[in-house]
C-alpha positions as CSV (number, residue, x, y, z in Angstrom):
1,M,35.5,87.8,-38.6
2,T,37.2,84.4,-38.3
3,A,36.8,81.8,-41.0
4,T,34.2,80.0,-38.9
5,E,32.2,83.2,-38.4
6,L,32.4,84.1,-42.0
7,I,31.2,80.6,-43.1
8,E,28.3,80.9,-40.6
9,W,27.4,84.3,-42.1
10,W,27.4,83.0,-45.6
11,I,25.4,79.9,-44.6
12,A,22.7,82.2,-43.3
13,R,22.7,84.3,-46.5
14,L,22.5,81.2,-48.6
15,E,19.6,79.8,-46.6
16,A,17.8,83.2,-46.9
17,E,18.5,83.1,-50.7
18,Q,17.1,79.6,-50.9
19,A,13.9,80.6,-49.1
20,R,13.5,83.6,-51.4
21,L,13.9,81.5,-54.5
22,I,11.3,79.0,-53.3
23,E,8.9,81.8,-52.3
24,T,9.1,83.7,-55.5
25,G,8.8,80.6,-57.7
26,H,12.1,81.4,-59.4
27,D,12.6,77.9,-60.8
28,A,9.9,78.1,-63.4
29,P,10.0,75.6,-66.4
30,V,11.6,76.9,-69.6
31,V,10.8,75.7,-73.1
32,A,13.9,75.3,-75.2
33,S,14.0,74.5,-78.9
34,Q,16.4,73.5,-81.7
35,G,18.4,71.1,-79.6
36,R,21.4,69.5,-81.2
37,L,24.1,67.1,-80.0
38,V,27.5,68.8,-79.9
39,Q,29.7,66.1,-78.6
40,T,29.6,62.7,-76.8
41,T,32.2,61.7,-74.3
42,G,31.9,58.5,-72.4
43,G,28.5,58.6,-70.7
44,L,28.0,62.3,-71.0
45,Y,26.4,64.3,-73.8
46,L,26.7,68.0,-74.6
47,Y,23.7,69.6,-76.2
48,E,23.0,73.1,-77.4
49,F,19.5,74.5,-77.0
50,I,17.8,77.8,-77.9
51,V,15.9,79.5,-75.1
52,P,13.7,82.7,-75.2
53,A,15.6,86.0,-75.1
54,D,14.5,86.9,-71.6
55,V,15.7,83.7,-70.0
56,Q,19.0,83.8,-68.1
57,L,20.2,80.5,-66.5
58,S,23.1,80.6,-64.1
59,L,26.4,78.7,-64.6
60,D,26.4,75.0,-63.5
61,L,22.7,75.2,-62.8
62,P,21.2,71.6,-62.4
63,V,18.2,71.1,-64.7
64,S,15.8,68.3,-65.5
65,V,15.2,67.9,-69.2
66,V,11.8,66.7,-70.3
67,P,11.3,65.8,-74.0
68,D,8.0,66.6,-75.7
69,D,6.8,63.0,-75.4
70,E,7.7,63.1,-71.6
71,A,9.0,59.6,-72.0
72,D,12.6,59.8,-70.7
73,T,13.4,62.6,-68.4
74,T,17.1,63.1,-67.9
75,E,19.2,65.3,-65.7
76,G,21.8,67.9,-66.8
77,I,23.9,70.9,-65.9
78,V,24.1,74.2,-67.7
79,L,27.7,74.8,-68.7
80,R,27.4,78.0,-70.6
81,Q,24.9,80.6,-72.0
82,A,25.7,82.9,-74.9
83,G,22.8,85.1,-75.8
84,N,19.8,82.8,-76.2
85,S,22.0,79.7,-76.8
86,I,22.8,77.4,-73.9
87,F,25.0,74.4,-73.6
88,V,23.8,71.6,-71.3
89,Q,25.6,68.6,-70.2
90,L,23.2,65.6,-70.0
91,D,23.5,62.1,-68.5
92,D,21.4,60.5,-71.3
93,A,21.3,61.0,-75.1
94,L,18.2,62.5,-76.6
95,G,19.2,61.9,-80.2
96,Q,21.1,63.9,-82.8
97,D,18.4,66.6,-83.2
98,V,15.8,67.5,-80.6
99,P,12.9,69.8,-81.8
100,S,11.9,70.9,-78.3
101,V,12.3,70.2,-74.6
102,T,11.3,71.6,-71.3
103,L,14.0,72.6,-68.9
104,V,13.2,72.6,-65.2
105,P,15.9,74.5,-63.3
106,D,16.8,73.9,-59.7
107,Q,18.5,77.1,-58.5
108,A,17.1,76.6,-55.0
109,G,18.6,73.1,-54.9
110,L,22.0,74.4,-56.0
111,V,22.0,77.0,-53.3
112,S,20.9,74.5,-50.7
113,T,23.7,72.1,-51.8
114,S,26.3,74.8,-51.4
115,A,25.0,75.7,-48.0
116,S,25.1,72.1,-46.9
117,R,28.8,71.9,-47.9
118,L,29.6,74.9,-45.7
119,R,27.7,73.4,-42.8
120,D,29.7,70.1,-43.2
121,M,32.9,72.1,-43.0
122,L,31.9,73.4,-39.5
123,A,30.2,70.2,-38.3
124,K,33.2,67.9,-39.4
125,P,36.4,69.7,-38.5
126,D,38.3,66.4,-38.7
127,L,37.5,66.1,-42.4
128,Y,37.9,69.8,-43.4
129,K,41.1,71.8,-42.7
130,L,40.4,75.5,-41.9
131,G,44.1,76.6,-41.5
132,P,44.6,78.0,-45.0
133,T,40.9,79.1,-45.0
134,E,41.6,81.5,-42.2
135,R,44.0,83.5,-44.5
136,L,41.4,83.4,-47.3
137,A,38.7,84.6,-44.9
138,S,40.8,87.7,-44.1
139,L,41.2,88.5,-47.8
140,L,37.5,88.1,-48.5
141,Q,36.7,90.9,-46.0
142,M,39.0,93.4,-47.6
143,Q,38.5,96.1,-50.2
144,E,40.6,96.3,-53.4
145,V,43.2,98.6,-51.8
146,E,43.6,96.5,-48.7
147,A,43.7,93.3,-50.8
148,E,46.4,94.6,-53.1
149,A,48.5,95.3,-50.0
150,F,47.9,91.8,-48.6
151,P,51.1,89.8,-48.2
152,S,51.8,88.4,-51.6
153,A,53.7,85.2,-50.8
154,S,54.0,82.8,-47.9
155,S,54.1,79.1,-47.4
156,V,50.3,79.1,-46.7
157,F,48.8,81.9,-48.8
158,T,50.0,83.5,-52.0
159,T,48.4,86.3,-54.1
160,V,49.1,86.9,-57.8
161,W,47.7,90.4,-58.5
162,S,48.1,92.0,-61.9
163,D,46.0,94.0,-64.3
164,D,47.3,91.9,-67.2
165,R,45.5,88.6,-67.4
166,S,48.1,86.8,-69.6
167,V,50.9,87.7,-67.1
168,R,49.1,86.4,-64.0
169,R,47.9,83.2,-65.8
170,Q,51.4,82.5,-67.0
171,K,52.6,82.9,-63.4
172,L,49.9,80.4,-62.3
173,G,51.2,78.0,-65.0
174,N,54.8,78.3,-63.8
175,L,53.7,77.9,-60.2
176,A,51.7,74.8,-61.1
177,M,54.9,73.3,-62.6
178,E,56.8,73.9,-59.4
179,L,54.1,72.4,-57.3
180,I,53.8,69.3,-59.5
181,R,57.6,68.8,-59.3
182,A,57.1,68.9,-55.5
183,N,54.5,66.1,-55.8
184,K,51.6,68.3,-54.8
185,R,47.9,67.7,-55.7
186,I,46.3,70.9,-57.1
187,L,42.7,72.0,-57.3
188,L,42.4,74.7,-60.0
189,I,39.2,76.7,-60.2
190,S,38.0,79.4,-62.6
191,P,34.8,81.5,-62.6
192,D,33.2,79.7,-65.6
193,H,33.9,76.8,-68.0
194,Q,35.3,79.0,-70.8
195,E,37.9,80.5,-68.6
196,C,38.6,77.1,-67.0
197,D,39.4,75.8,-70.5
198,E,41.7,78.7,-71.1
199,I,43.7,78.3,-67.9
200,V,43.9,74.5,-68.4
201,G,45.4,75.2,-71.9
202,I,48.0,77.5,-70.4
203,V,49.0,75.0,-67.7
204,G,49.1,72.2,-70.2
205,R,51.3,74.2,-72.6
206,T,53.6,75.1,-69.7
207,M,53.9,71.4,-68.7
208,K,54.6,70.4,-72.3
209,A,57.3,73.0,-72.6
210,G,58.8,71.6,-69.3
211,G,58.9,68.1,-70.6
212,F,55.9,66.8,-68.7
213,N,53.2,64.6,-70.3
214,H,50.3,66.8,-69.4
215,K,47.7,64.1,-70.4
216,T,48.7,62.0,-67.4
217,W,48.7,64.9,-64.9
218,I,45.7,67.2,-65.7
219,T,42.0,66.4,-65.7
220,R,39.3,68.9,-66.7
221,Y,36.2,68.2,-64.7
222,E,33.0,68.3,-66.8
223,L,33.0,68.5,-70.6
224,P,35.2,71.3,-72.1
225,I,33.5,74.0,-74.0
226,A,36.4,74.6,-76.4
227,S,38.3,72.0,-78.4
228,L,41.7,73.6,-78.2
229,A,43.3,76.0,-75.8
230,G,47.0,77.1,-76.0
231,G,47.6,74.3,-78.5
232,V,46.3,71.7,-76.1
233,D,43.5,69.3,-77.1
234,L,41.1,69.7,-74.2
235,H,39.0,66.7,-75.1
236,E,42.0,64.5,-74.2
237,L,42.1,66.1,-70.7
238,G,38.4,65.8,-70.0
239,F,37.7,63.8,-66.8
240,E,35.0,61.7,-68.4
241,A,37.1,61.0,-71.5
242,Q,40.1,59.9,-69.4
243,M,38.0,57.8,-67.2
244,H,36.2,56.2,-70.1
245,Q,39.5,55.4,-71.9
246,F,40.9,54.0,-68.7
247,Y,38.0,51.7,-68.1
248,A,37.7,50.7,-71.7
249,K,41.4,49.5,-71.5
250,S,40.5,47.8,-68.2
251,Q,37.6,46.0,-69.9
252,G,40.0,45.0,-72.8
253,D,42.5,43.7,-70.2
254,K,39.7,41.8,-68.5
255,A,38.6,40.3,-71.9
256,S,42.1,39.3,-72.6
257,L,42.5,37.7,-69.1
258,K,39.2,35.8,-69.7
259,H,40.5,34.5,-73.0
260,K,43.7,33.3,-71.3
261,Y,41.8,31.7,-68.4
262,D,39.4,29.9,-70.8
263,R,42.4,28.7,-72.9
264,F,44.1,27.5,-69.7
265,R,41.0,25.6,-68.6
266,E,40.8,24.0,-72.1
267,L,44.4,23.0,-72.2
268,A,44.7,21.7,-68.6
269,P,42.5,18.6,-69.1
270,F,43.7,18.1,-72.6
271,L,47.3,17.9,-71.6
272,S,46.4,15.8,-68.6
273,Q,44.7,13.3,-70.9
274,K,47.8,13.4,-73.2
275,E,50.0,12.7,-70.2
276,A,48.0,9.7,-69.2
277,K,48.1,8.4,-72.8
278,Q,51.9,9.0,-72.8
279,K,52.2,7.0,-69.6
280,D,50.3,4.1,-71.2
281,L,52.5,4.4,-74.3
282,D,55.7,4.3,-72.2
283,E,54.5,1.2,-70.4
284,V,53.7,-0.6,-73.7
285,R,57.0,0.4,-75.2
286,L,58.8,-0.9,-72.1
287,L,56.8,-4.2,-72.5
288,E,57.8,-4.3,-76.2
289,W,61.5,-3.8,-75.2
290,R,61.3,-6.7,-72.7
291,L,59.6,-9.0,-75.3
292,V,62.2,-8.1,-78.0
293,T,64.9,-8.8,-75.4
294,Q,63.4,-12.2,-74.6
295,L,62.9,-13.0,-78.3
296,R,66.5,-12.1,-79.1
297,D,67.7,-14.3,-76.3
298,L,65.6,-17.2,-77.6
299,Q,66.9,-16.6,-81.1
300,V,70.5,-16.9,-79.9
301,R,69.7,-20.1,-78.0
302,M,67.9,-21.5,-81.1
303,A,70.9,-20.6,-83.3
304,D,73.3,-22.4,-80.9
305,V,71.1,-25.5,-80.7
306,R,70.8,-25.7,-84.5
307,K,74.5,-25.2,-84.9
308,T,75.1,-28.0,-82.4
309,L,72.7,-30.3,-84.3
310,E,74.4,-29.6,-87.6
311,E,77.8,-30.4,-86.1
312,F,76.7,-33.2,-83.7
313,E,77.9,-36.1,-85.8
314,N,81.3,-34.5,-86.2
315,L,81.8,-33.7,-82.6
316,P,84.5,-35.5,-80.7
317,L,83.3,-38.5,-78.8
318,F,84.3,-37.2,-75.4
319,Q,82.2,-34.0,-76.0
320,R,79.1,-36.0,-77.2
321,L,79.4,-38.1,-74.1
322,T,79.7,-35.0,-71.9
323,M,76.6,-33.6,-73.5
324,Q,74.6,-36.8,-73.1
325,A,75.6,-36.8,-69.4
326,V,73.6,-33.6,-69.0
327,G,70.7,-34.8,-71.1
328,K,71.7,-33.3,-74.4
329,N,71.5,-35.5,-77.4
330,A,70.2,-35.2,-80.9
331,E,66.6,-36.0,-79.8
332,S,66.6,-33.6,-76.8
333,L,68.2,-30.8,-78.9
334,K,65.3,-31.2,-81.4
335,Q,62.9,-30.9,-78.5
336,Y,64.8,-27.7,-77.4
337,C,64.3,-26.3,-80.9
338,A,60.6,-27.0,-80.8
339,L,60.3,-25.5,-77.3
340,Y,62.3,-22.4,-78.3
341,Q,60.2,-22.0,-81.5
342,S,57.0,-22.3,-79.5
343,Q,58.2,-19.6,-77.1
344,M,59.3,-17.4,-80.0
345,D,55.9,-17.8,-81.7
346,Q,54.2,-16.8,-78.5
347,L,56.5,-13.8,-78.1
348,N,55.9,-12.7,-81.7
349,K,52.1,-12.8,-81.0
350,E,52.6,-10.6,-77.9
351,L,54.8,-8.3,-79.9
352,D,52.2,-7.9,-82.5
353,V,49.7,-6.9,-79.9
354,A,52.2,-4.5,-78.3
355,K,53.0,-2.9,-81.7
356,S,49.3,-2.6,-82.5
357,R,48.7,-0.9,-79.1
358,I,51.7,1.4,-79.7
359,Q,50.3,2.5,-83.1
360,Q,47.0,3.3,-81.4
361,L,48.5,5.2,-78.4
362,A,51.1,7.2,-80.4
363,P,48.7,9.6,-82.0
364,E,46.6,9.8,-78.9
365,A,49.6,10.8,-76.8
366,A,51.0,13.2,-79.4
367,V,50.8,16.9,-78.3
368,P,50.6,19.6,-81.1
369,K,53.8,21.6,-81.5
370,G,53.9,24.7,-79.2
371,T,50.8,23.6,-77.1
372,R,52.9,22.6,-74.1
373,A,54.9,25.8,-74.2
374,E,51.6,27.8,-74.5
375,F,50.2,26.0,-71.5
376,E,53.4,26.6,-69.4
377,E,53.2,30.3,-70.3
378,L,49.5,30.5,-69.3
379,K,50.2,28.6,-66.1
380,E,53.0,31.0,-65.1
381,H,50.6,33.9,-65.8
382,M,47.9,32.4,-63.6
383,T,50.5,31.8,-60.9
384,K,51.6,35.4,-60.9
385,L,48.0,36.6,-60.5
386,G,47.6,34.4,-57.5
387,G,46.2,31.2,-58.9
388,T,43.0,30.3,-60.8
389,K,40.8,31.1,-57.7
390,K,42.1,34.7,-57.7
391,V,41.6,35.0,-61.4
392,R,38.0,33.8,-61.1
393,E,37.4,36.5,-58.5
394,L,38.9,39.1,-60.8
395,L,36.7,38.0,-63.6
396,A,33.6,37.9,-61.4
397,A,34.3,41.4,-60.0
398,E,32.0,44.2,-61.4
399,E,33.8,46.9,-63.4
400,N,32.1,49.9,-61.6
401,P,34.0,53.1,-62.4
402,N,35.4,54.5,-59.2
403,R,35.4,58.2,-59.9
404,Q,36.9,59.1,-56.5
405,A,39.9,56.8,-57.0
406,F,40.4,58.0,-60.5
407,I,40.3,61.7,-59.7
408,Q,42.8,61.2,-56.8
409,N,45.4,59.9,-59.3
410,R,45.5,63.3,-61.1
411,R,47.9,66.0,-60.0
412,V,45.8,68.9,-61.3
413,V,42.0,68.9,-61.2
414,A,40.4,71.9,-63.0
415,A,36.8,72.8,-62.3
416,T,34.4,75.7,-61.7
417,P,33.8,76.7,-58.1
418,T,30.1,75.9,-58.2
419,R,30.8,72.3,-59.2
420,V,33.4,72.0,-56.4
421,A,30.9,73.3,-53.9
422,S,27.9,71.2,-55.1
423,D,29.3,68.0,-56.5
424,P,29.4,65.2,-53.8
425,L,32.6,63.8,-55.4
426,F,34.6,66.8,-54.2
427,S,33.4,66.3,-50.6
428,R,35.4,63.0,-50.6
429,V,38.7,64.1,-52.1
430,R,41.4,66.3,-50.7
431,F,44.2,68.5,-52.2
432,D,47.4,70.0,-51.1
433,V,47.0,73.3,-52.9
434,L,44.1,75.5,-54.2
435,M,44.8,77.7,-57.1
436,V,42.1,80.3,-57.9
437,D,42.0,82.0,-61.3
438,E,40.1,85.3,-61.5
439,A,39.3,85.1,-57.7
440,P,37.5,88.4,-57.4
441,R,34.8,87.2,-59.8
442,I,34.0,84.1,-57.8
443,A,31.4,84.2,-55.0
444,A,32.8,84.0,-51.5
445,P,30.8,80.9,-50.4
446,S,32.3,78.9,-53.3
447,L,35.8,80.0,-52.5
448,L,35.3,79.0,-48.9
449,A,33.9,75.6,-49.9
450,A,36.9,75.0,-52.2
451,A,39.4,76.2,-49.5
452,G,38.1,73.6,-47.1
453,L,39.4,70.8,-49.4
454,V,43.1,71.9,-49.2
455,R,45.6,71.1,-46.5
456,E,48.6,73.3,-47.2
457,R,48.4,76.3,-49.4
458,I,46.0,78.7,-51.3
459,V,47.1,80.7,-54.3
460,V,44.7,83.5,-55.3
461,S,45.0,85.3,-58.7
462,G,43.2,88.2,-60.3
463,D,42.8,91.9,-60.7
464,P,42.1,93.5,-57.3
465,R,40.1,96.2,-59.0
466,D,37.5,93.5,-59.8
467,I,36.7,93.0,-56.1
468,T,34.5,96.1,-55.9
469,A,33.3,95.9,-59.5
470,A,32.1,92.2,-59.2
471,G,30.8,92.5,-55.7
472,Q,31.1,88.8,-55.1
473,W,32.8,89.3,-51.7
474,A,30.5,92.1,-50.4
475,L,29.2,91.5,-46.9
476,S,26.4,94.1,-47.1
477,Q,23.2,92.8,-45.4
478,A,21.3,93.7,-48.6
479,A,23.6,91.6,-50.8
480,S,22.2,88.3,-52.2
481,P,25.0,86.0,-53.1
482,T,25.1,84.5,-56.5
483,V,26.7,81.1,-56.3
484,H,29.3,80.7,-59.1
């Protein structure tokens, strides 16, 4: 079968499985007890609950969690079940300890979502690339002997077969390094969350050894089950933790910008007022200088007249006659003295007014030390951001976390195949390479859904003997696919 035919076959099987689940009432409520909060990351909460021994909930199963008081129902996803202990990732906190809750699973909804993704792959060929998927479809129809003989390496499809898990995972880590150096975006999937944590730890350790800062390249979708893997702190690589940290910094930057903008708005009218006062002060000082200049000129004239009066009787006759010819005699010189004194008194009064005004304006025009330099720095910052109008727009913009934009900035995105097939976020992002850890243990529909998101290459890893043992790729008409 071609990839299209295989996808159509699995769509039919998933639709039949959905109908069976609904008909048999498979999604019956489950009472869970002894709930406790394990960890909180951003807006997600990981809880552990105890369920009855006969209850088995599938991986990545969406559940509605109803507390005893039925006050605040929240949604969650089952990340792991070990015995009668299950770990559920919730969107809302229920408190540190929860005596009892009712879990309402939605297995039929999970199967329906996976089938919808496969239908979209066929209905929207411009959004999903089926080139590499064709090679994967050929592998999914083979038995273990045929699969082991499948061409092991090409530019489109690569198989990493080995009966030693550590060997093949280390090969995946080394290959991931090569792809990152080639600037490729990688979707890395593993059968369950525990194994996803392990492979992320191996890839992170390999990147650290190669001199890469793994924290900026890898993101672990959903909350990690383990704290450490391969010496790598998985909580630092969690998608929610990274996004929460990024937007917390963004909010901090926004608060800092608001503080600068408010300070700029505070200083702008303050300095404008100071500049106006300084202009008035400069005008009064200029007037003072003119008055002082006039006063000095009058003082010089007064001194000359007084000197002439003192020496008038002793002046030569010819000089006195000359002075009288222009109207200068003892009486007129005394009148000059009175006139000059009157003008000087008037100038002194004006100078007193000017000095009083200067004393008033000087403190009003004074600018505190460093204020003008601070304003110029803020003004330059506002200009670089596009002006105050642009800054107002930035401050008014809502800080809604853009999950799609954030995940597209990561080179390696690690997730479980069910989350890739069912989460709407993955329908909007694309990758260059799909790397599959423990592929024979992953259901064929989930592999096909993940393969539709890549443009260039698929790398499949695992033990080919698990193909028959796991039975996840079987095309028997009696088989009922388990989505994981």
